[in-house]
N, CA, C and O of each residue as an XYZ file, in Angstrom:
760
protein
N      13.965    -40.152     23.788
C      12.991    -39.800     22.781
C      12.870    -38.280     22.699
O      12.566    -37.622     23.694
N      13.106    -37.735     21.528
C      13.056    -36.294     21.327
C      11.637    -35.884     20.969
O      11.008    -36.481     20.095
N      11.135    -34.847     21.661
C       9.787    -34.373     21.418
C       9.806    -33.244     20.400
O      10.565    -32.287     20.546
N       8.980    -33.350     19.375
C       8.903    -32.320     18.359
C       7.758    -31.376     18.700
O       6.637    -31.812     18.961
N       8.052    -30.078     18.696
C       7.019    -29.077     18.947
C       6.284    -28.841     17.637
O       6.894    -28.648     16.585
N       4.952    -28.861     17.727
C       4.126    -28.714     16.537
C       3.417    -27.359     16.588
O       2.905    -26.948     17.629
N       3.400    -26.679     15.448
C       2.746    -25.375     15.343
C       1.560    -25.517     14.399
O       1.702    -25.998     13.274
N       0.391    -25.094     14.868
C      -0.824    -25.146     14.053
C      -0.998    -23.813     13.324
O      -0.425    -22.800     13.727
N      -1.788    -23.818     12.256
C      -2.046    -22.564     11.530
C      -2.743    -21.547     12.433
O      -2.636    -20.345     12.189
N      -3.451    -21.996     13.462
C      -4.109    -21.056     14.388
C      -3.088    -20.333     15.278
O      -3.420    -19.337     15.919
N      -1.832    -20.842     15.316
C      -0.770    -20.212     16.108
C       0.034    -19.190     15.309
O       0.924    -18.543     15.860
N      -0.266    -19.036     14.019
C       0.507    -18.122     13.175
C       0.405    -16.691     13.681
O      -0.679    -16.223     14.028
N       1.541    -16.000     13.723
C       1.619    -14.581     14.050
C       2.517    -13.924     13.012
O       3.584    -14.450     12.693
N       2.104    -12.800     12.493
C       2.877    -12.092     11.463
C       4.255    -11.699     11.997
O       4.378    -11.080     13.055
N       5.279    -12.071     11.244
C       6.631    -11.651     11.561
C       7.302    -12.336     12.730
O       8.447    -12.009     13.045
N       6.632    -13.283     13.394
C       7.288    -13.929     14.530
C       7.208    -15.457     14.509
O       8.072    -16.112     15.091
N       6.202    -16.044     13.860
C       6.068    -17.499     13.829
C       7.045    -18.086     12.813
O       7.125    -17.648     11.665
N       7.788    -19.100     13.283
C       8.726    -19.798     12.401
C       8.309    -21.256     12.326
O       8.056    -21.895     13.348
N       8.238    -21.786     11.088
C       7.847    -23.180     10.872
C       8.895    -23.861     10.001
O       9.675    -23.201      9.314
N       8.901    -25.192     10.041
C       9.757    -25.974      9.153
C       8.900    -26.360      7.949
O       7.944    -27.123      8.087
N       9.242    -25.830      6.756
C       8.467    -26.073      5.540
C       9.416    -26.492      4.440
O      10.354    -25.765      4.113
N       9.179    -27.657      3.866
C      10.027    -28.214      2.808
C      11.494    -28.287      3.235
O      12.398    -27.993      2.454
N      11.708    -28.682      4.488
C      13.060    -28.900      4.995
C      13.841    -27.652      5.365
O      15.022    -27.739      5.700
N      13.200    -26.496      5.308
C      13.900    -25.254      5.624
C      13.085    -24.442      6.630
O      11.855    -24.479      6.610
N      13.772    -23.710      7.507
C      13.042    -22.849      8.437
C      12.465    -21.652      7.685
O      13.156    -21.012      6.892
N      11.188    -21.358      7.945
C      10.509    -20.252      7.265
C       9.822    -19.357      8.285
O       9.304    -19.828      9.298
N       9.825    -18.062      8.004
C       9.160    -17.067      8.833
C       7.839    -16.695      8.172
O       7.794    -16.430      6.971
N       6.761    -16.675      8.958
C       5.446    -16.293      8.437
C       5.404    -14.766      8.383
O       5.352    -14.103      9.419
N       5.425    -14.213      7.167
C       5.391    -12.758      7.004
C       3.964    -12.233      7.048
O       3.689    -11.219      7.690
N       3.057    -12.925      6.365
C       1.648    -12.535      6.318
C       0.786    -13.779      6.226
O       1.234    -14.831      5.768
N      -0.459    -13.644      6.668
C      -1.424    -14.720      6.440
C      -2.824    -14.137      6.424
O      -3.115    -13.162      7.116
N      -3.687    -14.747      5.626
C      -5.075    -14.323      5.512
C      -5.947    -15.562      5.625
O      -5.779    -16.520      4.871
N      -6.880    -15.538      6.567
C      -7.800    -16.651      6.757
C      -8.947    -16.497      5.763
O      -9.573    -15.439      5.703
N      -9.229    -17.542      4.981
C     -10.272    -17.495      3.957
C     -11.294    -18.578      4.262
O     -10.944    -19.745      4.437
N     -12.564    -18.182      4.326
C     -13.657    -19.135      4.560
C     -14.593    -19.065      3.365
O     -15.487    -18.220      3.315
N     -14.382    -19.960      2.397
C     -15.249    -19.933      1.214
C     -16.656    -20.443      1.552
O     -16.873    -21.063      2.593
N     -17.582    -20.174      0.672
C     -18.963    -20.640      0.871
C     -19.035    -22.149      0.943
O     -19.773    -22.698      1.762
N     -18.278    -22.828      0.096
C     -18.235    -24.299      0.095
C     -16.844    -24.739      0.506
O     -15.865    -24.029      0.277
N     -16.760    -25.892      1.102
C     -15.451    -26.457      1.448
C     -14.915    -25.908      2.753
O     -15.538    -25.069      3.404
N     -13.737    -26.406      3.120
C     -13.119    -26.019      4.380
C     -12.369    -24.699      4.283
O     -12.003    -24.245      3.198
N     -12.153    -24.100      5.440
C     -11.402    -22.846      5.508
C      -9.922    -23.125      5.212
O      -9.434    -24.239      5.403
N      -9.223    -22.088      4.744
C      -7.794    -22.233      4.471
C      -7.077    -20.915      4.730
O      -7.711    -19.874      4.900
N      -5.754    -20.970      4.757
C      -4.935    -19.788      4.984
C      -4.039    -19.539      3.791
O      -3.359    -20.448      3.315
N      -4.037    -18.306      3.307
C      -3.068    -17.884      2.300
C      -1.941    -17.220      3.061
O      -2.163    -16.272      3.814
N      -0.734    -17.717      2.865
C       0.396    -17.196      3.630
C       1.512    -16.719      2.717
O       1.622    -17.129      1.562
N       2.328    -15.847      3.268
C       3.548    -15.397      2.612
C       4.673    -15.787      3.560
O       4.718    -15.323      4.700
N       5.588    -16.643      3.089
C       6.669    -17.165      3.913
C       8.026    -16.691      3.398
O       8.228    -16.565      2.190
N       8.957    -16.428      4.320
C      10.334    -16.128      3.929
C      11.212    -17.287      4.378
O      11.255    -17.630      5.559
N      11.917    -17.890      3.410
C      12.861    -18.956      3.699
C      14.064    -18.312      4.391
O      14.733    -17.463      3.801
N      14.345    -18.708      5.636
C      15.429    -18.090      6.395
C      16.815    -18.502      5.900
O      17.802    -17.826      6.190
N      16.896    -19.601      5.159
C      18.187    -20.026      4.596
C      18.555    -19.210      3.371
O      19.682    -18.729      3.248
N      17.590    -19.056      2.459
C      17.880    -18.398      1.180
C      17.437    -16.943      1.135
O      17.932    -16.170      0.314
N      16.502    -16.560      2.017
C      15.990    -15.204      2.016
C      14.857    -14.980      1.025
O      14.287    -13.890      0.978
N      14.521    -15.999      0.231
C      13.464    -15.848     -0.774
C      12.081    -15.928     -0.115
O      11.905    -16.579      0.915
N      11.111    -15.252     -0.732
C       9.750    -15.310     -0.213
C       8.878    -16.105     -1.180
O       9.104    -16.107     -2.390
N       7.886    -16.774     -0.621
C       6.978    -17.586     -1.417
C       5.576    -17.488     -0.822
O       5.415    -17.246      0.374
N       4.581    -17.675     -1.656
C       3.204    -17.695     -1.184
C       2.715    -19.137     -1.191
O       2.868    -19.848     -2.184
N       2.132    -19.559     -0.090
C       1.634    -20.934      0.060
C       0.223    -20.884      0.623
O      -0.151    -19.932      1.308
N      -0.562    -21.925      0.326
C      -1.912    -22.064      0.861
C      -1.965    -23.328      1.710
O      -1.549    -24.400      1.273
N      -2.487    -23.188      2.940
C      -2.584    -24.319      3.871
C      -4.032    -24.472      4.335
O      -4.776    -23.496      4.432
N      -4.413    -25.721      4.618
C      -5.718    -25.980      5.210
C      -5.745    -25.410      6.630
O      -4.730    -25.431      7.326
N      -6.883    -24.909      7.053
C      -7.027    -24.411      8.413
C      -6.806    -25.559      9.397
O      -7.375    -26.638      9.226
N      -6.003    -25.341     10.400
C      -5.710    -26.375     11.396
C      -4.535    -27.267     11.037
O      -4.176    -28.142     11.824
N      -3.920    -27.073      9.868
C      -2.762    -27.869      9.473
C      -1.619    -27.633     10.467
O      -1.474    -26.536     11.006
N      -0.813    -28.669     10.703
C       0.253    -28.573     11.696
C       1.632    -28.720     11.043
O       1.802    -29.442     10.061
N       2.608    -28.014     11.619
C       3.976    -28.009     11.098
C       4.946    -28.186     12.254
O       4.673    -27.734     13.367
N       6.095    -28.848     12.000
C       7.102    -28.914     13.058
C       7.785    -27.563     13.234
O       7.946    -26.803     12.279
N       8.182    -27.278     14.469
C       8.936    -26.051     14.732
C      10.389    -26.310     14.361
O      10.935    -27.347     14.737
N      11.036    -25.394     13.631
C      12.444    -25.625     13.263
C      13.334    -25.564     14.500
O      13.055    -24.824     15.443
N      14.394    -26.342     14.484
C      15.338    -26.382     15.600
C      16.309    -25.205     15.452
O      17.416    -25.352     14.935
N      15.865    -24.039     15.919
C      16.665    -22.824     15.796
C      17.363    -22.526     17.116
O      16.798    -22.721     18.192
N      18.576    -22.061     17.016
C      19.357    -21.736     18.203
C      19.680    -20.239     18.170
O      20.193    -19.724     17.177
N      19.371    -19.556     19.272
C      19.661    -18.127     19.397
C      20.943    -17.972     20.203
O      21.081    -18.556     21.278
N      21.887    -17.178     19.682
C      23.144    -16.944     20.388
C      23.450    -15.456     20.386
O      23.090    -14.729     19.460
N      24.116    -15.025     21.433
C      24.538    -13.629     21.545
C      25.919    -13.473     20.915
O      26.835    -14.240     21.208
N      26.056    -12.476     20.053
C      27.348    -12.161     19.435
C      27.591    -10.661     19.580
O      26.655     -9.864     19.639
N      28.864    -10.299     19.635
C      29.246     -8.893     19.756
C      29.879     -8.437     18.454
O      30.735     -9.126     17.899
N      29.452     -7.260     17.958
C      30.023     -6.728     16.724
C      31.419     -6.207     17.014
O      31.617     -5.405     17.927
N      32.398     -6.675     16.220
C      33.790     -6.265     16.401
C      34.181     -5.165     15.423
O      34.509     -4.053     15.838
N      34.150     -5.463     14.134
C      34.543     -4.490     13.112
C      34.095     -4.982     11.742
O      33.641     -6.114     11.580
N      34.238     -4.085     10.754
C      33.872     -4.441      9.387
C      35.011     -4.060      8.455
O      35.607     -2.991      8.589
N      35.308     -4.952      7.501
C      36.200     -4.631      6.386
C      35.419     -5.049      5.139
O      34.405     -4.423      4.830
N      35.847     -6.069      4.422
C      34.998     -6.571      3.334
C      33.964     -7.560      3.876
O      33.026     -7.918      3.163
N      34.120     -8.006      5.122
C      33.154     -8.837      5.846
C      32.801     -8.133      7.157
O      33.458     -7.170      7.552
N      31.766     -8.620      7.818
C      31.360     -8.079      9.114
C      31.693     -9.125     10.162
O      31.219    -10.258     10.085
N      32.509     -8.748     11.143
C      33.060     -9.697     12.107
C      32.371     -9.549     13.469
O      32.243     -8.454     14.016
N      31.933    -10.704     13.990
C      31.266    -10.768     15.283
C      31.962    -11.827     16.131
O      32.598    -12.737     15.600
N      31.837    -11.700     17.480
C      32.411    -12.698     18.374
C      31.285    -13.328     19.185
O      30.495    -12.629     19.819
N      31.222    -14.662     19.155
C      30.248    -15.413     19.939
C      30.548    -15.172     21.421
O      31.693    -15.312     21.849
N      29.535    -14.815     22.200
C      29.735    -14.471     23.604
C      29.898    -15.684     24.521
O      30.258    -15.524     25.687
N      29.638    -16.900     24.012
C      29.830    -18.104     24.822
C      31.137    -18.801     24.479
O      31.927    -19.113     25.371
N      31.372    -19.047     23.196
C      32.560    -19.802     22.781
C      33.727    -18.888     22.420
O      34.850    -19.369     22.264
N      33.493    -17.590     22.285
C      34.491    -16.585     21.897
C      35.091    -16.848     20.524
O      36.194    -16.393     20.225
N      34.356    -17.590     19.682
C      34.771    -17.801     18.295
C      34.347    -16.597     17.475
O      33.348    -15.946     17.778
N      35.119    -16.306     16.431
C      34.763    -15.206     15.543
C      33.879    -15.732     14.422
O      34.186    -16.757     13.812
N      32.772    -15.026     14.149
C      31.840    -15.397     13.092
C      31.819    -14.255     12.088
O      31.681    -13.089     12.458
N      31.956    -14.600     10.819
C      31.980    -13.588      9.768
C      30.716    -13.670      8.926
O      30.251    -14.759      8.589
N      30.161    -12.501      8.588
C      28.975    -12.409      7.748
C      29.292    -11.546      6.543
O      30.068    -10.594      6.634
N      28.680    -11.887      5.398
C      28.815    -10.998      4.244
C      27.688     -9.971      4.307
O      26.805    -10.064      5.160
N      27.719     -9.004      3.413
C      26.755     -7.901      3.453
C      25.314     -8.379      3.284
O      24.408     -7.812      3.896
N      25.083     -9.398      2.475
C      23.734     -9.909      2.262
C      23.122    -10.505      3.519
O      21.910    -10.421      3.715
N      23.948    -11.110      4.381
C      23.444    -11.753      5.587
C      23.064    -10.750      6.676
O      22.252    -11.069      7.544
N      23.634     -9.544      6.645
C      23.363     -8.575      7.705
C      22.536     -7.397      7.200
O      22.462     -6.358      7.855
N      21.918     -7.562      6.038
C      21.173     -6.473      5.398
C      20.200     -5.783      6.351
O      20.122     -4.555      6.365
N      19.452     -6.557      7.151
C      18.420     -5.980      8.012
C      18.981     -5.201      9.196
O      18.306     -4.299      9.692
N      20.188     -5.511      9.671
C      20.730     -4.816     10.849
C      21.879     -3.879     10.509
O      22.407     -3.211     11.399
N      22.274     -3.814      9.261
C      23.445     -3.033      8.864
C      23.400     -1.594      9.373
O      24.413     -1.059      9.825
N      22.227     -0.970      9.300
C      22.135      0.429      9.705
C      22.158      0.613     11.225
O      22.142      1.745     11.707
N      22.195     -0.479     11.976
C      22.281     -0.389     13.435
C      23.543     -1.041     14.004
O      23.601     -1.341     15.197
N      24.548     -1.261     13.160
C      25.783     -1.869     13.649
C      26.629     -0.836     14.387
O      26.868      0.265     13.890
N      27.076     -1.216     15.585
C      27.938     -0.349     16.398
C      28.900     -1.255     17.151
O      28.483     -2.237     17.766
N      30.175     -0.931     17.103
C      31.186     -1.763     17.760
C      30.887     -1.902     19.250
O      30.511     -0.942     19.922
N      31.067     -3.133     19.747
C      30.887     -3.404     21.172
C      29.462     -3.720     21.584
O      29.225     -4.040     22.749
N      28.508     -3.642     20.671
C      27.097     -3.922     20.994
C      26.800     -5.393     20.709
O      27.295     -5.959     19.734
N      25.982     -6.007     21.578
C      25.588     -7.402     21.396
C      24.369     -7.503     20.495
O      23.428     -6.717     20.609
N      24.399     -8.486     19.594
C      23.313     -8.776     18.664
C      22.947    -10.237     18.839
O      23.692    -10.998     19.457
N      21.794    -10.636     18.295
C      21.367    -12.030     18.391
C      21.470    -12.680     17.022
O      20.935    -12.168     16.038
N      22.167    -13.821     16.965
C      22.286    -14.549     15.702
C      21.420    -15.795     15.806
O      21.334    -16.428     16.858
N      20.785    -16.128     14.697
C      19.888    -17.281     14.627
C      20.588    -18.375     13.837
O      20.940    -18.176     12.675
N      20.793    -19.542     14.468
C      21.471    -20.677     13.834
C      20.467    -21.783     13.541
O      19.547    -22.031     14.320
N      20.663    -22.449     12.390
C      19.876    -23.627     12.037
C      20.866    -24.691     11.586
O      21.632    -24.464     10.649
N      20.860    -25.844     12.235
C      21.810    -26.930     11.963
C      23.256    -26.437     12.022
O      24.086    -26.842     11.207
N      23.557    -25.562     12.986
C      24.920    -25.073     13.171
C      25.345    -23.991     12.193
O      26.481    -23.521     12.258
N      24.462    -23.583     11.285
C      24.795    -22.550     10.303
C      24.092    -21.253     10.669
O      22.874    -21.249     10.852
N      24.838    -20.138     10.782
C      24.177    -18.861     11.076
C      23.295    -18.426      9.911
O      23.737    -18.418      8.763
N      22.035    -18.060     10.210
C      21.088    -17.651      9.172
C      20.931    -16.136      9.126
O      21.215    -15.502      8.110
N      20.481    -15.572     10.222
C      20.235    -14.131     10.276
C      20.780    -13.567     11.578
O      21.088    -14.293     12.523
N      20.886    -12.258     11.588
C      21.335    -11.562     12.788
C      20.341    -10.447     13.069
O      19.879     -9.776     12.145
N      20.010    -10.245     14.339
C      19.016     -9.244     14.706
C      19.599     -8.260     15.694
O      20.348     -8.634     16.596
N      19.246     -6.990     15.516
C      19.686     -5.933     16.433
C      18.848     -5.995     17.699
O      17.744     -6.538     17.679
N      19.355     -5.443     18.809
C      18.511     -5.334     20.002
C      17.259     -4.520     19.658
O      17.308     -3.662     18.777
N      16.146     -4.776     20.338
C      14.903     -4.057     20.042
C      15.048     -2.553     20.240
O      14.482     -1.765     19.482
N      15.809     -2.157     21.262
C      16.018     -0.745     21.550
C      17.507     -0.470     21.659
O      18.244     -1.239     22.275
N      17.950      0.631     21.058
C      19.359      1.021     21.131
C      19.441      2.506     21.460
O      18.569      3.289     21.083
N      20.505      2.884     22.172
C      20.768      4.287     22.458
C      21.918      4.705     21.557
O      23.021      4.169     21.654
N      21.651      5.671     20.678
C      22.627      6.113     19.687
C      22.700      7.632     19.662
O      21.715      8.316     19.939
N      23.883      8.154     19.327
C      24.073      9.602     19.226
C      23.631     10.083     17.844
O      23.742      9.355     16.858
N      23.135     11.301     17.788
C      22.745     11.902     16.513
C      23.987     12.515     15.896
O      24.636     13.374     16.493
N      24.310     12.062     14.689
C      25.503     12.533     13.979
C      25.195     13.770     13.154
O      26.018     14.681     13.062
N      24.011     13.805     12.554
C      23.690     14.914     11.658
C      22.193     15.177     11.636
O      21.396     14.256     11.452
N      21.809     16.444     11.824
C      20.417     16.867     11.699
C      20.382     18.379     11.549
O      21.369     19.059     11.831
N      19.257     18.900     11.111
C      19.082     20.341     11.004
C      19.049     20.898     12.423
O      18.399     20.311     13.288
N      19.738     22.029     12.694
C      19.744     22.564     14.061
C      18.339     22.962     14.522
O      17.497     23.380     13.727
N      18.117     22.819     15.834
C      16.845     23.231     16.414
C      16.778     24.747     16.482
O      17.807     25.415     16.590
N      15.582     25.283     16.419
C      15.372     26.727     16.456
C      14.643     27.072     17.733
O      13.810     26.299     18.204
N      14.950     28.234     18.304
C      14.289     28.662     19.529
C      12.772     28.649     19.301
O      12.281     29.146     18.287
N      12.051     28.078     20.248
C      10.605     28.007     20.111
C      10.127     26.627     19.673
O       8.933     26.339     19.755
N      11.046     25.757     19.203
C      10.647     24.392     18.853
C      10.230     23.670     20.128
O      10.929     23.752     21.138
N       9.126     22.979     20.097
C       8.626     22.298     21.286
C       8.430     20.816     21.013
O       8.528     20.350     19.878
N       8.156     20.104     22.070
C       7.931     18.661     21.952
C       6.659     18.362     21.163
O       6.539     17.284     20.582
N       5.696     19.308     21.132
C       4.457     19.079     20.412
C       4.575     19.440     18.934
O       3.652     19.181     18.161
N       5.695     20.034     18.533
C       5.874     20.497     17.156
C       5.966     19.347     16.179
O       5.467     18.254     16.450
N       6.601     19.584     15.045
C       6.729     18.569     14.007
C       7.914     17.657     14.252
O       8.322     17.425     15.390
N       8.457     17.144     13.155
C       9.624     16.273     13.260
C      10.578     16.576     12.116
O      10.222     17.243     11.145
N      11.791     16.073     12.252
C      12.816     16.262     11.224
C      13.634     14.991     11.130
O      13.637     14.179     12.055
N      14.326     14.815     10.017
C      15.168     13.632      9.820
C      16.487     13.821     10.558
O      17.041     14.919     10.585
N      16.981     12.747     11.151
C      18.268     12.772     11.837
C      19.047     11.514     11.471
O      18.500     10.412     11.474
N      20.340     11.690     11.154
C      21.218     10.556     10.878
C      21.917     10.171     12.172
O      22.540     11.012     12.819
N      21.814      8.893     12.552
C      22.425      8.411     13.788
C      23.857      7.980     13.536
O      24.270      7.824     12.387
N      24.624      7.784     14.617
C      26.032      7.402     14.486
C      26.217      6.083     13.749
O      27.286      5.842     13.188
N      25.210      5.230     13.738
C      25.302      3.939     13.055
C      24.962      4.053     11.567
O      25.204      3.117     10.804
N      24.402      5.195     11.150
C      24.032      5.388      9.755
C      22.536      5.346      9.507
O      22.084      5.716      8.424
N      21.756      4.904     10.487
C      20.299      4.864     10.329
C      19.742      6.285     10.323
O      20.291      7.184     10.961
N      18.644      6.473      9.592
C      17.964      7.771      9.556
C      16.574      7.581     10.160
O      15.803      6.735      9.707
N      16.261      8.378     11.194
C      14.957      8.310     11.857
C      14.383      9.723     11.975
O      15.112     10.713     11.920
N      13.076      9.793     12.136
C      12.407     11.070     12.376
C      12.453     11.369     13.868
O      12.092     10.527     14.690
N      12.903     12.585     14.215
C      13.010     12.994     15.624
C      12.258     14.318     15.806
O      12.014     15.027     14.829
N      11.888     14.658     17.054
C      11.241     15.948     17.299
C      12.190     17.108     16.989
O      13.407     16.930     16.945
N      11.630     18.276     16.777
C      12.409     19.447     16.387
C      13.425     19.882     17.439
O      14.446     20.472     17.086
N      13.172     19.606     18.743
C      14.068     20.073     19.798
C      15.345     19.241     19.940
O      16.244     19.632     20.685
N      15.446     18.120     19.253
C      16.625     17.249     19.341
C      17.722     17.791     18.418
O      17.447     18.168     17.279
N      18.969     17.828     18.915
C      20.088     18.411     18.166
C      21.212     17.412     17.948
O      21.212     16.326     18.529
N      22.179     17.787     17.099
C      23.367     16.955     16.878
C      24.073     16.727     18.208
O      24.146     17.626     19.046
N      24.595     15.506     18.392
C      25.304     15.161     19.616
C      24.405     14.594     20.698
O      24.896     13.923     21.605
N      23.092     14.844     20.631
C      22.161     14.277     21.616
C      22.111     12.769     21.443
O      22.280     12.250     20.339
N      21.878     12.073     22.548
C      21.683     10.624     22.476
C      20.190     10.348     22.549
O      19.468     10.928     23.360
N      19.743      9.437     21.672
C      18.321      9.105     21.617
C      18.133      7.591     21.685
O      18.985      6.816     21.252
N      16.993      7.199     22.241
C      16.612      5.785     22.280
C      15.758      5.518     21.052
O      14.809      6.252     20.776
N      16.104      4.448     20.302
C      15.441      4.139     19.037
C      14.907      2.711     19.074
O      15.573      1.806     19.577
N      13.692      2.511     18.537
C      13.129      1.179     18.354
C      13.629      0.684     16.995
O      13.215      1.199     15.957
N      14.517     -0.311     16.999
C      15.154     -0.772     15.759
C      14.199     -1.552     14.870
O      14.443     -1.669     13.669
N      13.114     -2.090     15.427
C      12.165     -2.864     14.622
C      11.356     -1.957     13.710
O      10.977     -2.362     12.611
N      11.084     -0.728     14.157
C      10.247      0.188     13.391
C      11.009      1.428     12.940
O      10.400      2.325     12.358
N      12.322      1.516     13.187
C      13.119      2.709     12.864
C      12.451      3.945     13.443
O      12.226      4.929     12.738
N      12.134      3.887     14.745
C      11.336      4.936     15.350
C      12.009      5.511     16.592
O      12.529      4.778     17.434
N      11.987      6.842     16.688
C      12.491      7.565     17.853
C      11.578      7.277     19.048
O      10.354      7.306     18.916
N      12.179      6.998     20.224
C      11.390      6.765     21.433
C      11.510      7.968     22.359
O      10.508      8.574     22.737
N      12.765      8.313     22.728
C      12.988      9.431     23.638
C      14.419      9.908     23.575
O      15.305      9.205     23.089
N      14.637     11.128     24.078
C      16.002     11.648     24.206
C      16.532     11.141     25.528
O      15.806     11.111     26.521
N      17.815     10.735     25.550
C      18.396     10.167     26.765
C      19.355     11.163     27.378
O      19.957     10.882     28.415
C-alpha cells in the first residue's frame, strides 16, 4: 500500500511548496490569506505549472489538502552546449539534453564540470537548478582604485558563467567570488 503525502494550505511556503494540482506538479509562488467578515477564510495563490512553465492564480479554502507530487531529484553534471545543453546523470551516466527554454533559470550559472539538480516528474525532466552557492571568477569589471574599501559602494561584475552581480569596489578581474545563485548576490571573495 503506497502512502500519499498530503499538503495543507497551512503548509504553503513561497517558492518552495510543491503540490499536485489538476494532474500537474505546481510550485506555490505566492499566497495571501484572506479572512472576510462573513464566511470561511481562503487563500489566493499564484501557482507555476512545472510541466508547462505557465502561471495561474487560484483560490483555495483555508485548510484544503493536496497530494504532494511524486518528484524525483537527481544530480547531473553540465558537459557542454551547442544547440542543446548536455548534462550527464551522475547515477546512470546517461546523457540528458535540455533546450534553452528548460534551462532559462540556470543558464547564467552554467559551468562545465559543475553538478546541478534536475527535477523529474513521471520520468520526465522538468526543471534544473543551480547549486545554492557557486565560486566563479570575475571575467569583466571596472578596475578597483586605490582607497576603495569594503565599506564603500558596489559595482557590476560579469562572472565567467555570464551572470552579472554587484560586487564591492575592491574586487577586481580574475578574483574568485562566492555567489548566492538564488538571489544573484555576492557573498565573499575567495
